[in-house]
Each structure stands twice: as C-alpha cells, then as structure tokens.
C-alpha positions as CSV (number, residue, x, y, z in Angstrom):
1,M,-19.1,-7.8,0.1
2,P,-21.2,-10.8,-1.1
3,E,-24.5,-11.1,0.8
4,A,-23.6,-14.6,2.2
5,I,-20.3,-13.4,3.6
6,A,-21.9,-10.2,5.0
7,E,-24.4,-12.4,6.8
8,E,-21.6,-14.6,8.2
9,V,-19.7,-11.6,9.4
10,K,-22.8,-10.2,11.1
11,E,-23.4,-13.6,12.8
12,V,-19.8,-13.6,14.1
13,E,-20.1,-10.0,15.3
14,D,-23.3,-10.9,17.2
15,L,-21.4,-13.5,19.1
16,T,-18.7,-11.0,20.3
17,S,-18.7,-8.2,22.8
18,E,-20.2,-4.8,22.2
19,N,-16.8,-3.3,21.8
20,V,-16.0,-5.4,18.7
21,T,-16.9,-4.3,15.2
22,I,-16.1,-6.7,12.3
23,K,-15.6,-4.8,9.1
24,Q,-15.1,-7.6,6.6
25,K,-14.0,-11.1,6.0
26,R,-10.9,-11.3,3.8
27,E,-9.0,-14.2,2.2
28,L,-5.3,-14.1,1.3
29,L,-5.3,-16.7,-1.5
30,K,-1.6,-17.0,-1.9
31,A,-1.1,-18.0,1.7
32,S,-4.4,-19.8,2.2
33,E,-5.2,-17.5,5.1
34,V,-8.5,-16.0,6.1
35,Y,-8.8,-12.8,8.2
36,L,-11.5,-10.8,9.9
37,D,-10.8,-7.1,9.7
38,V,-11.9,-5.6,13.1
39,R,-12.1,-2.5,15.2
40,F,-11.6,-3.0,18.9
41,V,-12.7,-0.3,21.3
42,Y,-11.3,0.0,24.8
43,P,-13.5,2.6,26.4
44,D,-11.8,2.8,29.8
45,E,-8.4,3.5,28.1
46,G,-9.9,5.7,25.4
47,E,-8.1,3.6,22.7
48,V,-9.1,2.0,19.4
49,W,-7.3,-0.8,17.6
50,D,-7.9,-1.4,13.9
51,G,-6.4,-4.6,12.6
52,S,-6.9,-8.0,11.1
53,V,-7.3,-11.2,13.1
54,P,-6.6,-14.5,11.4
55,V,-9.3,-17.1,11.8
56,Y,-7.8,-19.6,9.3
57,Y,-4.0,-19.5,9.8
58,R,-2.2,-22.8,9.5
59,R,1.0,-21.4,11.0
60,T,-0.5,-21.1,14.5
61,G,-3.1,-23.8,14.2
62,V,-6.2,-21.7,13.7
63,F,-8.7,-23.4,11.4
64,E,-12.0,-21.9,12.4
65,E,-14.9,-22.2,9.9
66,T,-17.9,-21.8,12.2
67,S,-19.2,-18.5,13.5
68,E,-18.7,-19.7,17.1
69,G,-15.1,-20.7,16.5
70,M,-14.3,-17.4,14.7
71,A,-16.0,-15.4,17.5
72,D,-13.9,-17.2,20.1
73,V,-10.7,-16.3,18.3
74,I,-11.8,-12.6,18.0
75,E,-12.6,-12.5,21.7
76,Q,-9.1,-13.9,22.5
77,A,-7.6,-11.3,20.2
78,Y,-9.6,-8.5,21.9
79,D,-8.3,-9.6,25.3
80,N,-4.7,-10.0,24.2
81,M,-4.7,-6.6,22.4
82,H,-5.9,-4.8,25.5
83,P,-3.8,-1.7,26.2
84,S,-3.2,-2.8,29.8
85,K,-1.4,-5.9,28.6
86,R,0.9,-4.1,26.1
87,E,3.8,-3.2,28.4
88,Q,4.2,-6.6,30.0
89,W,3.9,-8.3,26.6
90,E,6.6,-6.1,25.1
91,Q,8.9,-6.7,28.1
92,E,8.5,-10.5,27.7
93,Q,9.3,-10.3,24.0
94,R,12.4,-8.1,24.5
95,K,13.7,-10.7,26.9
96,F,13.0,-13.4,24.4
97,W,14.8,-11.6,21.6
98,E,17.9,-10.9,23.7
99,D,19.1,-14.3,22.6
100,F,18.8,-13.2,18.9
101,S,20.3,-9.8,19.2
102,G,22.3,-8.7,16.2
103,N,20.8,-11.3,13.8
104,V,18.9,-8.7,11.8
105,T,15.5,-10.3,12.3
106,D,15.3,-8.7,15.8
107,E,15.4,-5.3,14.2
108,F,12.4,-6.2,12.0
109,F,10.5,-7.5,15.0
110,Y,11.0,-4.3,17.0
111,V,9.5,-2.3,14.2
112,I,6.3,-4.5,14.1
113,M,6.1,-5.1,17.9
114,D,3.7,-2.2,18.5
115,G,0.7,-3.9,16.8
116,E,0.2,-1.3,14.2
117,W,0.3,-1.7,10.4
118,H,3.7,-1.3,8.8
119,C,4.6,-0.9,5.2
120,G,7.8,-2.6,3.9
121,H,9.7,0.7,3.6
122,E,9.6,1.0,7.4
123,F,11.8,-2.1,7.9
124,P,15.6,-2.0,7.9
125,D,17.4,-2.4,4.6
126,N,17.9,-6.1,3.9
127,N,18.5,-8.2,0.8
128,N,15.8,-10.7,1.9
129,P,13.1,-9.0,3.9
130,S,10.6,-11.8,3.2
131,R,13.0,-14.2,5.0
132,R,13.1,-11.9,8.0
133,I,9.3,-11.8,8.2
134,Q,9.3,-15.6,7.8
135,D,11.7,-15.9,10.7
136,I,9.4,-14.0,13.0
137,K,6.5,-16.3,12.0
138,E,8.7,-19.4,12.6
139,K,9.3,-18.2,16.1
140,G,5.6,-18.6,16.8
141,Y,4.3,-15.0,16.3
142,T,1.0,-14.2,14.6
143,L,1.4,-11.7,11.8
144,S,-1.4,-10.3,9.7
145,S,-0.9,-9.2,6.1
146,K,-3.0,-6.7,4.1
147,R,-2.4,-4.7,0.9
148,M,-3.1,-1.0,1.6
149,Q,-2.3,2.4,0.2
150,C,0.9,3.8,1.7
151,E,0.9,7.5,1.8
152,E,4.7,7.8,1.9
153,C,5.2,5.3,-1.0
154,D,2.2,6.8,-2.8
155,R,1.1,3.3,-4.0
156,S,-0.6,0.1,-2.8
157,K,1.8,-2.1,-0.9
158,M,1.7,-5.0,1.4
159,H,1.5,-4.0,5.1
160,R,2.1,-6.3,8.1
161,Q,0.9,-6.2,11.7
162,I,1.5,-8.3,14.7
163,V,-1.4,-9.6,16.8
164,R,-0.4,-10.1,20.4
165,F,-1.3,-13.7,20.8
166,P,1.1,-15.8,22.9
167,R,3.9,-17.2,20.7
168,G,2.4,-20.2,19.0
169,G,-1.0,-18.5,18.6
170,P,-4.3,-19.3,20.3
171,T,-3.9,-23.1,19.9
172,G,-0.2,-23.5,19.6
173,Y,2.1,-24.1,16.7
174,E,4.8,-26.7,16.3
175,T,8.0,-24.7,16.9
176,M,11.6,-25.8,17.4
177,S,14.6,-24.3,19.1
178,D,17.7,-23.1,17.2
179,E,19.6,-26.0,19.0
180,L,17.2,-28.6,17.5
181,R,17.3,-27.0,14.1
182,E,21.1,-27.3,14.0
183,R,20.9,-30.8,15.3
184,I,18.5,-31.9,12.6
185,I,20.9,-30.5,10.0
186,R,23.7,-32.6,11.5
187,V,21.6,-35.8,11.9
188,L,20.6,-35.5,8.2
189,G,24.2,-35.2,7.2
190,R,23.9,-31.7,5.7
191,Y,22.3,-33.4,2.7
192,D,20.4,-31.1,0.3
193,V,17.7,-33.5,-1.0
194,F,16.9,-31.3,-4.0
195,E,20.5,-30.8,-5.3
196,N,21.5,-34.4,-4.2
197,T,24.6,-33.1,-2.5
198,T,26.0,-32.1,0.9
199,R,26.7,-28.5,1.8
200,Q,27.9,-26.8,4.9
201,Q,25.6,-23.7,4.9
202,G,22.2,-22.5,3.8
203,L,20.1,-25.5,4.7
204,L,16.8,-25.5,6.5
205,P,14.9,-28.4,8.1
206,D,11.7,-29.0,6.0
207,H,8.7,-30.9,7.3
208,K,8.0,-33.6,4.8
209,F,4.3,-33.4,5.6
210,P,3.5,-29.8,4.6
211,E,2.1,-27.5,7.2
212,I,-0.8,-26.3,5.0
213,R,-2.4,-29.7,5.5
214,W,-2.0,-29.8,9.3
215,D,-4.8,-29.2,11.7
216,E,-4.6,-28.8,15.5
217,T,-4.1,-32.5,16.1
218,V,-0.9,-32.7,14.0
219,R,1.1,-30.2,16.1
220,E,3.3,-31.5,18.8
221,D,6.4,-30.5,20.8
222,N,9.8,-30.7,19.1
223,P,12.1,-31.5,22.0
224,D,15.8,-30.9,21.6
225,D,16.5,-34.6,22.3
226,M,14.1,-35.8,19.6
227,P,15.2,-39.3,18.6
228,E,17.2,-39.5,15.4
229,E,14.7,-42.0,13.9
230,E,11.9,-39.4,14.3
231,I,14.1,-36.7,12.8
232,E,14.7,-38.9,9.7
233,E,11.0,-39.7,9.5
234,K,9.7,-36.1,9.8
235,F,12.3,-33.9,8.1
236,Q,14.4,-33.4,5.0
237,L,16.9,-30.5,4.2
238,L,16.3,-27.8,1.6
239,D,17.8,-24.4,1.0
240,N,15.5,-21.4,1.4
241,Q,14.7,-21.0,-2.3
242,R,13.6,-24.6,-2.6
243,N,11.8,-24.4,0.7
244,Q,9.7,-21.5,-0.6
245,Q,9.2,-23.4,-3.9
246,K,7.8,-26.4,-2.0
247,R,5.5,-24.2,-0.1
248,E,4.0,-22.8,-3.3
249,V,3.7,-26.3,-4.8
250,C,2.0,-27.7,-1.7
251,R,-0.3,-24.6,-1.5
252,N,-1.3,-25.2,-5.1
253,C,-1.9,-28.8,-4.4
254,F,-4.1,-27.9,-1.4
255,Q,-6.1,-25.4,-3.4
256,T,-6.5,-27.4,-6.7
257,G,-5.9,-31.0,-5.8
258,E,-3.0,-31.3,-8.3
259,R,0.1,-32.8,-6.8
260,G,3.6,-31.5,-7.6
261,T,6.2,-32.6,-10.1
262,P,9.8,-31.9,-9.1
263,Y,12.0,-30.9,-12.1
264,G,8.8,-31.2,-14.2
265,I,9.0,-35.0,-14.0
266,N,5.5,-36.5,-13.9
267,F,6.4,-39.5,-11.7
268,F,4.7,-40.7,-8.5
269,Y,5.9,-43.8,-6.7
270,E,2.4,-44.0,-5.2
271,G,-0.7,-42.6,-6.7
272,D,-0.8,-40.1,-9.6
273,E,-1.0,-36.4,-10.1
274,E,-4.5,-36.1,-8.5
275,W,-5.0,-35.8,-4.7
276,P,-6.7,-39.2,-3.7
277,E,-10.4,-38.8,-3.3
278,D,-10.5,-41.1,-0.3
279,V,-7.9,-39.1,1.7
280,P,-9.0,-36.0,3.7
281,E,-7.5,-32.6,2.8
282,Q,-6.2,-31.8,6.3
283,G,-5.3,-33.6,9.5
284,P,-3.0,-36.5,10.3
285,E,-4.7,-38.8,7.7
286,A,-3.9,-36.3,5.0
287,E,-0.2,-37.3,5.1
288,Q,-1.1,-40.4,3.2
289,G,-2.1,-38.3,0.2
290,C,1.4,-36.8,0.1
291,V,3.1,-40.1,-0.1
292,G,4.4,-40.8,-3.6
293,C,4.9,-37.1,-4.4
294,G,8.5,-36.1,-5.0
295,W,8.2,-33.0,-2.9
296,Y,7.0,-35.0,0.1
297,D,10.2,-37.1,0.3
298,L,12.7,-36.2,-2.5
299,Q,15.3,-38.7,-1.5
300,K,12.9,-41.7,-1.6
301,W,11.3,-40.3,-4.8
302,R,14.7,-40.1,-6.5
303,A,15.5,-43.7,-5.4
304,E,12.2,-45.0,-6.6
305,L,12.6,-43.2,-10.0
306,N,16.1,-44.6,-10.5
307,K,14.8,-48.1,-9.6
308,R,12.1,-47.7,-12.3
309,L,14.6,-46.6,-14.9
310,Q,16.7,-49.6,-14.2
311,E,13.8,-52.0,-14.8
312,P,14.1,-54.0,-18.1
C-alpha cells in the first residue's frame, strides 16, 4: 500500500472505535467506487465480520473524501452490522421482497442477505446475473464488490457482499417504485431513444443526468404521481444493453473528461468533446456539462443533428 494511502487509512482508523480495524483502501476503477476493507469485532457476541464498506459509492449517495467523513460511514456500518440487529433486518427484508417473489432477483438477494462474501457460482443459474445484481442495487441496497480467490472455482473471481445499511444507504439514494417505473415508460410513449422506435417490452427509464455525477444534493424523492413534465425532463428510455453502454460512456467521461459520441458521431449541439473547464464534475451544476452530449438527451441530439444537416 502506498505510504500516503497507508497514512490516510491509519488516520481514519484512529477516528473509529477500538473494535474496528481498517485493512486497506481499495478503488474499483470500473465502477468509480472506493472501499475500505475492514474487520469488525463484536466482543460481547464473540463474532467477527470481515468486509468492505464503500466510502465513495454514488448509488447510495456516499461521497466521502475526508478522514472524518469516512470514519463516520465506518461507524454507521459497524452499528448496522451488529449481530443483534441481524434478525430484525432480515425479517424486514423478507417482508419487502414478498412483493417480488418469483421474479428471480429475490433468489439472488436471499443468497447474499447474510452479509458474507459470495462468489458468482453461488447464485442461481441465470442468463443475465449482472442484471439481477443491478436490480438489487436499484432497490437501494449497498453491495460491495471484490475480486478474490474462490477455493471451489479454483481461480480469482468477483465476489459480492451486502452491507446492512438501510435501503438507500447512509444518506439515501433516489429510488423509484415499480409503479412509477411503468408509468414513466407509458408517459414517454415506449419510445426507445437509441433505436428511434417504439417497442412494447425491454425498456428502462434512464436518468438523462448520469448518476455518476450526482452528489447528495441531487437526490430527491420520486413520487408515483410525478408530473408528466418532470418525467419528460428527467428521463429517457433505453434497453438494458444501451443503458449499460451509457453507464460506461458516462463513467469514462467522469474519469477522463472526454464526452461521449453516440454511433461514433462527433457532434455536440452545445460544447465539444471536452468536459467544460468552468463546470464542476459533480453536483447539480454538473448537469450543464452534460448538455449537448448525445447520450444526455438522444432525442434532442438527433433533432439538432438533423437540423444541422438540413442547413444550406
């Protein structure tokens, strides 16, 4: 571990309780997530929990970069992972998942519910296991990821673990009900903005303003009776493949400052391929840096491109 990171880890550990050990700070570049690998000791129960606690995790609104902020998240995790709270938490989650029984994702959740590390081979057979994990995250759960050696698979594989924060995480994540999700699809006319066609199945509401650029001030409630004007302003519809593709494009933009080009067409109706220097990288003001990029609003981007092509 680099000396500067080791000093940072020691500083965070000094701010936490004596029953917390921080092993290392770890960054998952692909997802732009930062974890602290920890060991929690619960002496009265004679139990130990080895896990990873996200301290920079856009999905649940955790963006801690100071030692004090990271220590606070660790202490919250220590409290939530306390063995005395396990039974009630599991009962609450089983009740929540009753509404989703039989949709396959619930079977994945029950595997991971115990808070231990699980290799991919432990989950049910499924033709899209990544989507199932994504579904769990979209319901507000905090999942940690770590590549580790699996003794049964006899090779290094990605493992996942749930941290028993409340759904939505320590600071709350913008979630939506299944009813609202279907209503958004109806309001937007089942229009696939990437394919420029309507379709009856396979569409997902996509936030035009990508989540990787959110901070805690961006998140808000998504009521089932959200006005149609707000739906049209905030969302567009993509299939799962394009939704994942947009995530990768926006992640690359966040990490490199290079804005995306749908279909490989280097056209921006505002700005150019570089993230504007006068626009912050995260927070509500960051949305202005997305305007003009095709991935931000594919329907408007297509209309502006066609308008440009028709100019003499």
